[in-house]
ZAMARGU-4260 file (C-alpha; in steps of 0.2 Angstrom, whole numbers, plus 5000, padded with zeros to 4 digits):
<rodrens>
0) 4229/4373/4994 | 4225/4391/4997 | 4233/4399/5012 | 4224/4410/5024 | 4232/4425/5016
5) 4226/4420/4999 | 4209/4419/5006 | 4211/4437/5012 | 4218/4443/4995 | 4203/4435/4986
10) 4192/4444/4998 | 4201/4461/4995 | 4200/4458/4976 | 4181/4455/4978 | 4178/4471/4989
15) 4189/4481/4978 | 4177/4477/4963 | 4161/4479/4974 | 4159/4497/4980 | 4140/4495/4980
20) 4128/4481/4981 | 4125/4482/4962 | 4144/4478/4959 | 4144/4465/4973 | 4130/4456/4965
25) 4139/4456/4949 | 4154/4449/4957 | 4144/4435/4966 | 4136/4431/4949 | 4154/4429/4942
30) 4159/4417/4956 | 4143/4406/4954 | 4145/4406/4935 | 4163/4400/4936 | 4157/4387/4948
35) 4144/4380/4935 | 4129/4386/4944 | 4113/4388/4933 | 4105/4405/4932 | 4086/4406/4935
40) 4073/4419/4931 | 4061/4423/4945 | 4047/4426/4933 | 4048/4410/4923 | 4045/4391/4928
45) 4060/4383/4936 | 4067/4367/4930 | 4078/4361/4945 | 4087/4344/4948 | 4094/4337/4964
50) 4113/4341/4967 | 4114/4355/4955 | 4117/4373/4960 | 4106/4387/4955 | 4104/4406/4958
55) 4094/4421/4953 | 4096/4440/4957 | 4083/4453/4961 | 4084/4472/4956 | 4103/4470/4954
60) 4107/4471/4973 | 4101/4454/4979 | 4109/4437/4975 | 4102/4420/4980 | 4109/4403/4977
65) 4102/4386/4982 | 4103/4367/4979 | 4093/4352/4983 | 4102/4337/4992 | 4094/4323/5002
70) 4076/4324/5009 | 4073/4342/5017 | 4058/4334/5027 | 4071/4324/5037 | 4086/4336/5036
75) 4079/4353/5034 | 4088/4367/5025 | 4105/4375/5029 | 4103/4394/5025 | 4117/4407/5025
80) 4111/4425/5025 | 4120/4441/5025 | 4118/4459/5017 | 4129/4468/5005 | 4124/4486/5007
85) 4135/4497/5018 | 4133/4514/5026 | 4138/4530/5017 | 4129/4542/5006 | 4118/4542/4990
90) 4117/4555/4976 | 4101/4565/4978 | 4088/4567/4964 | 4095/4585/4961 | 4112/4578/4959
95) 4122/4594/4960 | 4123/4613/4963 | 4135/4627/4960 | 4142/4639/4973 | 4156/4651/4971
100) 4160/4643/4954 | 4161/4625/4961 | 4149/4612/4956 | 4146/4601/4971 | 4136/4585/4973
105) 4121/4584/4984 | 4120/4569/4996 | 4108/4559/5007 | 4114/4549/5021 | 4112/4531/5020
110) 4113/4520/5036 | 4124/4525/5052 | 4140/4530/5043 | 4155/4538/5053 | 4154/4554/5044
115) 4171/4562/5047 | 4181/4549/5038 | 4174/4554/5022 | 4182/4571/5023 | 4198/4575/5012
120) 4197/4558/5004 | 4196/4556/4985 | 4180/4547/4980 | 4174/4537/4966 | 4156/4535/4961
125) 4146/4519/4957 | 4129/4511/4956 | 4116/4509/4943 | 4108/4520/4930 | 4092/4517/4920
130) 4093/4524/4902 | 4081/4523/4887 | 4087/4510/4875 | 4085/4511/4856 | 4067/4504/4857
135) 4062/4517/4870 | 4062/4505/4885 | 4071/4507/4901 | 4088/4498/4902 | 4098/4496/4918
140) 4117/4499/4917 | 4129/4496/4931 | 4142/4510/4933 | 4158/4511/4942 | 4168/4527/4939
145) 4184/4520/4948 | 4194/4536/4949 | 4196/4551/4960 | 4181/4560/4954 | 4174/4569/4970
150) 4181/4576/4986 | 4174/4584/5002 | 4186/4596/5009 | 4186/4600/5027 | 4186/4617/5035
155) 4203/4623/5041 | 4205/4624/5059 | 4208/4643/5057 | 4191/4645/5050 | 4181/4634/5061
160) 4190/4634/5078 | 4179/4620/5085 | 4181/4608/5071 | 4188/4595/5082 | 4174/4597/5096
165) 4161/4584/5094 | 4164/4581/5075 | 4146/4584/5070 | 4142/4588/5052 | 4127/4594/5042
170) 4125/4583/5027 | 4113/4595/5018 | 4125/4610/5020 | 4143/4603/5023 | 4145/4586/5016
175) 4144/4591/4997 | 4158/4583/4987 | 4167/4595/4975 | 4164/4588/4957 | 4171/4602/4945
180) 4175/4620/4944 | 4160/4628/4934 | 4158/4646/4931 | 4144/4644/4918 | 4130/4642/4931
185) 4123/4626/4923 | 4127/4609/4932 | 4137/4597/4921 | 4136/4581/4931 | 4123/4573/4921
190) 4132/4577/4905 | 4148/4570/4912 | 4139/4554/4917 | 4131/4552/4900 | 4147/4554/4891
195) 4156/4542/4903 | 4142/4529/4899 | 4141/4533/4880 | 4123/4538/4881 | 4114/4555/4878
200) 4110/4565/4894 | 4092/4566/4889 | 4091/4547/4889 | 4095/4545/4908 | 4079/4541/4917
205) 4085/4538/4934 | 4100/4532/4945 | 4105/4525/4961 | 4123/4531/4964 | 4135/4531/4979
210) 4152/4539/4982 | 4165/4527/4989 | 4183/4525/4994 | 4192/4524/4978 | 4208/4517/4984
215) 4209/4498/4985 | 4210/4488/5001 | 4227/4482/5007 | 4236/4472/5020 | 4242/4482/5035
220) 4254/4479/5049 | 4272/4473/5051 | 4267/4455/5046 | 4252/4460/5036 | 4241/4453/5049
225) 4227/4466/5046 | 4216/4471/5031 | 4210/4489/5028 | 4196/4490/5016 | 4179/4497/5012
230) 4164/4486/5013 | 4169/4473/5027 | 4152/4477/5034 | 4144/4467/5026 | 4149/4462/5009
235) 4163/4452/5016 | 4151/4440/5024 | 4141/4439/5008 | 4157/4434/5000 | 4161/4420/5013
240) 4144/4413/5012 | 4144/4412/4993 | 4162/4405/4993 | 4157/4392/5006 | 4142/4387/4996
245) 4153/4385/4980 | 4166/4375/4989 | 4153/4363/4995 | 4145/4360/4978 | 4152/4342/4976
250) 4150/4336/4995 | 4134/4343/5001 | 4122/4331/5010 | 4108/4343/5014 | 4099/4356/5004
255) 4107/4373/5005 | 4102/4391/5002 | 4114/4406/5002 | 4107/4424/5001 | 4115/4441/5000
260) 4102/4454/5004 | 4101/4473/5002 | 4095/4487/5013 | 4100/4480/5030 | 4108/4496/5035
265) 4091/4505/5033 | 4079/4492/5040 | 4078/4478/5027 | 4061/4485/5021 | 4061/4482/5002
270) 4059/4469/4989 | 4077/4465/4990 | 4079/4466/5009 | 4078/4452/5022 | 4060/4456/5025
275) 4056/4451/5007 | 4049/4434/5001 | 4066/4427/4994 | 4070/4413/5006 | 4052/4407/5007
280) 4050/4408/4988 | 4065/4396/4986 | 4058/4384/4999 | 4041/4385/4992 | 4047/4382/4974
285) 4058/4368/4980 | 4044/4359/4990 | 4033/4361/4975 | 4045/4353/4963 | 4048/4339/4976
290) 4029/4336/4977 | 4028/4341/4996 | 4012/4347/5004 | 4011/4360/5018 | 4014/4348/5031
295) 4030/4342/5023 | 4036/4360/5021 | 4034/4363/5040 | 4043/4347/5044 | 4057/4354/5034
300) 4056/4371/5042 | 4057/4363/5059 | 4074/4355/5055 | 4081/4371/5046 | 4095/4381/5053
305) 4100/4398/5048 | 4117/4406/5050 | 4115/4425/5049 | 4132/4433/5046 | 4136/4451/5050
310) 4152/4459/5056 | 4156/4458/5074 | 4164/4471/5086 | 4182/4467/5090 | 4188/4474/5107
315) 4196/4491/5104 | 4212/4493/5115 | 4209/4512/5116 | 4191/4510/5122 | 4191/4496/5134
320) 4177/4503/5145 | 4165/4502/5130 | 4166/4483/5129 | 4161/4468/5139 | 4179/4464/5145
325) 4174/4447/5152 | 4172/4442/5134 | 4186/4451/5124 | 4185/4449/5105 | 4201/4448/5095
330) 4206/4450/5076 | 4212/4434/5068 | 4204/4423/5082 | 4190/4416/5072 | 4171/4419/5069
335) 4161/4427/5083 | 4145/4420/5090 | 4134/4435/5095 | 4122/4434/5109 | 4109/4445/5117
340) 4094/4440/5128 | 4085/4456/5121 | 4084/4447/5104 | 4094/4460/5095 | 4103/4444/5090
345) 4093/4429/5086 | 4105/4416/5094 | 4097/4404/5107 | 4105/4392/5118 | 4101/4378/5106
350) 4109/4388/5092 | 4124/4391/5103 | 4126/4373/5105 | 4125/4370/5086 | 4138/4383/5082
355) 4150/4377/5095 | 4149/4359/5089 | 4151/4364/5071 | 4167/4374/5075 | 4174/4360/5086
360) 4171/4346/5074 | 4180/4356/5060 | 4194/4364/5070 | 4188/4381/5068 | 4192/4394/5082
365) 4178/4404/5088 | 4174/4418/5100 | 4158/4424/5110 | 4152/4442/5110 | 4140/4451/5123
370) 4137/4469/5123 | 4140/4478/5139 | 4124/4478/5150 | 4122/4497/5149 | 4126/4498/5130
375) 4113/4495/5116 | 4121/4486/5101 | 4117/4485/5083 | 4104/4474/5075 | 4105/4461/5061
380) 4094/4452/5049 | 4094/4437/5061 | 4079/4441/5071 | 4069/4446/5055 | 4072/4429/5048
385) 4070/4419/5064 | 4053/4427/5067 | 4047/4427/5049 | 4050/4409/5046 | 4050/4401/5063
390) 4067/4393/5061 | 4082/4391/5072 | 4094/4406/5068 | 4112/4409/5074 | 4119/4426/5073
395) 4138/4426/5069 | 4151/4437/5061 | 4170/4441/5059 | 4178/4453/5071 | 4182/4470/5065
400) 4186/4488/5070 | 4181/4504/5063 | 4163/4497/5059 | 4154/4509/5048 | 4169/4520/5044
405) 4174/4523/5026 | 4188/4510/5028 | 4186/4496/5040 | 4199/4485/5049 | 4199/4466/5049
410) 4210/4451/5053 | 4220/4443/5038 | 4215/4426/5044 | 4197/4428/5048 | 4190/4426/5030
415) 4198/4409/5029 | 4190/4404/5046 | 4173/4411/5041 | 4173/4403/5024 | 4178/4386/5031
420) 4164/4388/5044 | 4151/4390/5030 | 4158/4376/5020 | 4156/4364/5035 | 4138/4371/5038
425) 4133/4369/5020 | 4141/4351/5019 | 4131/4343/5033
</rodrens>
């Protein structure tokens, strides 16, 4: 039986190989393949059987798995949903420029990143590139240049005396990673990328590439009670959902759906974000295979429960005044139930009861989070799913510090607790 620390190590291994949503999807697919799940093609007819696990991917950054168990008209669906994109930067269309003999990459901000942590840190580069294949068609290739390729040097305090005052940075003019010394005046990045991939530079059609923290995540603390790693928010929740789904494959009593979306950090408005049709497509196609009519489907939806998992804010001991101190949140103390009457979180009183009972019946510790009344918190995909499908939705997450930093801090025990929660959720 795996220990709590082994669960954390498995999560670190996953995140170390998943610097972007493209690689995260690849890793989730490996997990599902190893568990015997059957891959489906969204554009073809589905042949599905009760009790078997199935999955499909969309555009390389969304992964959805499901299985049919029991009668959804009577038990509904259990849906676990998260996202796997993370704040940071993306390489712009004009990928690089040369100033003073130094070729630098040009970046666009993605989501609400903590910018200053990206300075003076060796960066890798990952994502997806489309190239022409031998038949002249577009071919997608996922790329992960996992080595110190880029760096954004900060200004010396002797040059910019106010460098510590406010820590504001202009992405257009200041956050340009050094790529290479280049005195020739012609950018070489695309040629470098083509050589790395083993293709001709003229065959590169497009790319979605992101710099990332190149050094692996690790345990931290005198007793290794913390984990420091990029991508906790929110690829770690996609991992726990899918791992919980896989662990339940031989014991599920209800129909389950597990989805890892993209683009939550920028609003979820895409064909692979939480506002797309993936969840309803799965439900519609299951209902069609079961011979259900419209009334049957809505009966199933009325009994459906969604656990929307996104990371939660642990209480920071240096910033106590920024937290609701009547409800402190601790690392290593279990999943966090997120509540807000403004519906920035979708959890209702009924959802709260469902969550508490599930945790108590399965000996899983839990915590409850409220924002300060005078502080606006972040959002999740929970309200999107709740309003779109009219289903009971519960917003949860693991506690973390440094959310949206280049490396985030979590508790070693919390991956175990969250995975076990989803195992219990998908089981019954």
